[in-house]
Structure formats: C-alpha cells, structure tokens
Residue, then its C-alpha position, 0 to 999 in steps of 0.5 A: m745944835d742938836p747932835p742927832l740933827a747935826m748928824m742927819a744934816s751932814l748925811w743929807f749934804y753927803m748924799t744930796p747933789q747941790p747943782p751943778k756939783p754932784a753929791m759927795h757920795d756919787i763922787v766917791m762911789g761913782p760908776g767905775e773903779s777908776r773914779r773911786i781910785k782917783a777920789f781915794k788918791w785925792f783924799c790921800t793927797y789932801f790929808n797928806v797920807p801916803i797912797g800906798d802901792e798901786k796894786y792895792l788900789s784895785c779890786k780886779d785881782m782879788p782872789i775872792k770878790l767882796e760881794s761873794i763873801r758871806y760876812n753880812y749875815s744875821y739871824q732872822p725869823d725863819w719866814g718859811n715856817t712862821w705860819k706853821e703850827q710849830p715853835c718859831d725858829c730863826a735862820p741865817a738871812p743874807y742881810g745885816g741885823l741885830i743878831p749876827y750869824f757867822d758862816p763857818a766857811y769864812y769865820p774862825e771857830e771862836f765865832v762860829s761857836l756863838n751861832e747856836a747861842n745867837r739863834l736862841k737869842c733870836v728865838a727869844s726875841i721873837y716871843a718877847n717882842p713879835t711886833m719887832y718883826s711885824m708878827k702877830n698870833t693871827s698871821s704867825a701860828c708859830l707864836n702860839h707855841 
C-alpha cells in the first residue's frame, strides 16, 4: 500500500464516525474533561501502562492554562503593512507556521536570541517566493522595495 495513502486512510478513520460508533477523535477529545480522563485511563489499562497520580490527570488546578501559553507563534508577513510603499517585514502571528517566534515571556534566552534571524528568514522568504503567501506586486506594494 502507498504510505501516504495509508496515513490519510488512518486519519480518515480516526476522524470519521462509523455509525453507531462515534469517531475515535470525538471519544478522546469529547465534551468535558472527564471523558478525556476516562479515555486516558482506558488506554493506560489497555496498554498496561501505569495511570499515575490522580492529581496529574486534571488541568483544573494548573497555574497557567494551556490556551493562555503563547507557544504556537510563528513569523508571518506583517499584513498590516504589506500594502505600504516600504520594505516588507514579518511579525509574530498567533498560529503555527514554518518559521518559529519564541516569546521572551515563556522561552529561555537561547531560543529568544534566534528571533531576529528567524524574522530575517521570513523576510527573505517573502521576496524569494511571494506566492507562498499569496502576495503579488499589484496588491502588496512592499514587494517593489
């Protein structure tokens, strides 16, 4: 079997419900934390893995909630300025991309020190392949600089 096709088929079966059974994704990520904890315990039992301490199974008492951590930032074209007659630039965007941005509030200095080089990689990628960002000289004036 073709490996990419096998991967896509397995993802399809993971994401798609097979009536009357729900999709595995819905079971694991279903509504409410208790379903996830029950699913986790079931998988641990099934694979004969220790479940661990009960206090670590819940996210209720976390000092910083996962959705408030700015870990999944990346450099993207600075869309607020691409239409201006000035050189293109990149800015951190709140979603994952090819070129990471490391927030100084959450990452150690060894990672934060990579930000300027990553920003310059992003700028270079804009000029090298503007179509990757759906940019054209006619709609993004910064490409003319």
